[in-house]
C-alpha positions in Angstrom: 125.3 175.8 111.1 124.1 175.9 107.6 125.5 173.3 105.3 124.4 175.1 102.2 125.5 178.6 103.4 129.1 177.6 103.9 129.6 176.4 100.3 131.5 178.9 98.2 130.1 180.1 94.8 132.6 180.0 91.9 132.2 182.9 89.5 132.3 181.6 86.0 134.2 183.3 83.2 132.6 186.6 82.2 130.8 187.1 85.5 131.9 189.8 87.9 130.5 190.5 91.4 130.9 193.5 93.7 129.7 194.1 97.3 129.5 197.6 98.6 127.8 198.3 101.9 124.8 196.0 101.7 124.4 195.9 97.9 125.5 192.9 95.9 125.9 193.6 92.2 126.5 190.7 89.7 127.2 191.4 86.0 127.4 188.9 83.3 126.8 188.3 79.6 123.0 188.3 79.9 122.7 191.4 82.2 123.1 192.8 85.6 121.3 192.0 88.9 121.4 193.9 92.2 120.2 192.7 95.6 120.5 194.1 99.1 122.1 191.6 101.5 121.0 192.5 105.1 122.6 191.8 108.4 123.5 189.3 109.8 124.9 188.2 106.4 127.8 189.7 104.5 129.6 188.8 101.3 133.3 188.5 100.5 134.7 188.2 97.0 138.3 186.9 96.4 140.0 185.1 93.5 136.8 184.5 91.5 135.0 182.9 94.6 132.0 184.5 96.3 131.5 183.6 99.9 128.6 184.4 102.2 129.3 184.7 105.9 127.1 185.5 108.9 127.4 186.7 112.5 126.7 183.5 114.3 125.5 185.3 117.4 122.3 186.4 115.6 119.1 184.5 116.3 118.3 183.2 112.8 121.9 183.3 111.5 121.9 179.9 109.8 118.6 180.4 108.1 119.7 183.7 106.6 123.1 182.2 105.7 121.5 179.6 103.5 118.9 182.0 102.1 121.4 184.7 101.0 123.9 182.1 99.6 121.1 180.7 97.5 120.0 184.2 96.3 123.6 185.0 95.4 124.0 181.7 93.5 120.7 182.4 91.6 122.1 185.8 90.6 125.3 184.3 89.3 123.4 181.5 87.4 120.9 184.1 86.0 123.5 186.5 84.5 125.4 183.5 83.0 122.7 181.2 81.6 119.3 182.6 82.6 116.1 180.7 83.8 113.1 179.4 82.0 109.6 178.3 83.2 107.1 176.5 80.9 103.4 176.7 81.3 100.7 174.6 79.5 97.2 175.6 78.7 94.6 172.9 78.7 90.9 173.3 77.7 88.7 173.7 74.7 89.0 177.3 73.4 91.8 178.1 75.8 94.6 179.8 74.0 97.4 182.4 74.3 98.9 184.9 72.0 101.7 187.4 72.3 101.4 191.0 71.2 104.4 193.1 72.1 105.0 192.9 75.8 101.4 191.8 76.5 100.2 188.2 76.8 96.6 187.8 75.5 94.9 184.9 77.2 91.5 183.3 76.4 90.8 181.1 79.4 87.1 180.4 79.3 85.9 183.7 80.6 83.5 186.0 78.7 86.4 188.4 78.1 90.0 188.0 77.0 92.7 188.7 79.7 95.6 191.0 78.8 98.5 190.2 81.0 101.4 192.7 80.8 104.8 191.0 81.1 107.1 192.8 83.6 110.4 194.3 82.4 113.0 191.6 82.3 110.7 188.7 81.5 110.2 187.5 77.9 107.6 185.0 76.6 107.4 182.7 73.6 104.0 181.1 72.8 103.9 177.9 70.8 100.6 176.2 70.4 99.2 175.6 73.9 102.5 176.3 75.8 104.0 179.5 77.1 107.8 179.6 77.8 108.9 182.4 80.1 112.6 183.4 80.3 114.4 185.8 82.6 117.7 186.3 84.4 115.9 187.0 87.7 114.6 183.7 89.1 112.4 185.4 91.7 110.7 187.7 89.1 110.2 184.7 86.8 108.6 182.6 89.4 106.3 185.3 90.5 105.2 186.0 86.9 104.6 182.3 86.2 102.5 182.1 89.4 100.4 185.1 88.5 99.7 183.6 85.0 98.8 180.2 86.5 96.5 181.9 89.1 94.4 183.5 86.3 92.8 180.0 85.8 94.3 177.3 88.0 93.8 173.7 86.7 90.6 172.1 88.1 90.7 168.5 89.3 87.9 167.0 87.2 88.9 167.7 83.6 92.2 169.3 84.1 91.3 172.6 82.3 93.4 175.6 83.1 97.0 176.8 83.2 99.6 174.5 84.8 103.3 174.2 85.0 104.7 171.7 82.4 106.3 169.5 85.1 103.2 169.7 87.4 101.2 166.6 88.0 97.5 167.0 88.7 95.5 164.9 91.0 92.3 164.1 89.1 89.0 163.3 90.8 86.6 160.7 89.4 83.4 162.8 89.6 79.8 161.9 90.5 79.6 158.4 88.9 82.1 157.0 91.4 79.9 158.0 94.3 76.9 155.9 93.0 78.7 152.6 93.3 
C-alpha cells in the first residue's frame, strides 16, 4: 500500500480539476495542464479534494498509485504557483544571452550554441545564472537537464553548466599523485 498515494490533494482557491475518461485537466491562474492517467489508477474529485485510487489487484498498483498522485499534485502546484530551476555557468568566457525564445550559449566550443526554449518554458539570464520557469515540472526538468548536458561541469576546475544547488566533487589533479 502506498503511503503517498492515499494522501488527498486539496485544490486551492482558483484551481479547478476535471477527470473525463483517462484525461485529468487542471486549470488555474497560471494556465492549464492535461495528463493521461492510465489504468490501474483513477481520479475522483469531490468538495475541492482530488483523490487518486488504484485497483489493488494490479501487479504494480502501489507504484502507480504514488506516481500518479505525485503527478497530479505537481499539476495543481504548477497551475497555482509554478516551478523554477536555476542553472549556473562557470568558466572563463562562458556566458549566456537570451534572444526571443532562444538561449545563446558560449560554452568554450569553437561555435556558439543556440538552444530553442520549448513552449511553456521561460528563461531569465542574469550574469552567469539562468533561471528557468514553467508550470509543467516535467518539461522544466527536461529542459534544465538538456542545457546542463551541453557542457556538464568537469571535476578538476568545475567549468561548465551546473544546477545552483548542486555540489561538485572536485579532484586534486596530477600534483597529488606525485606525493
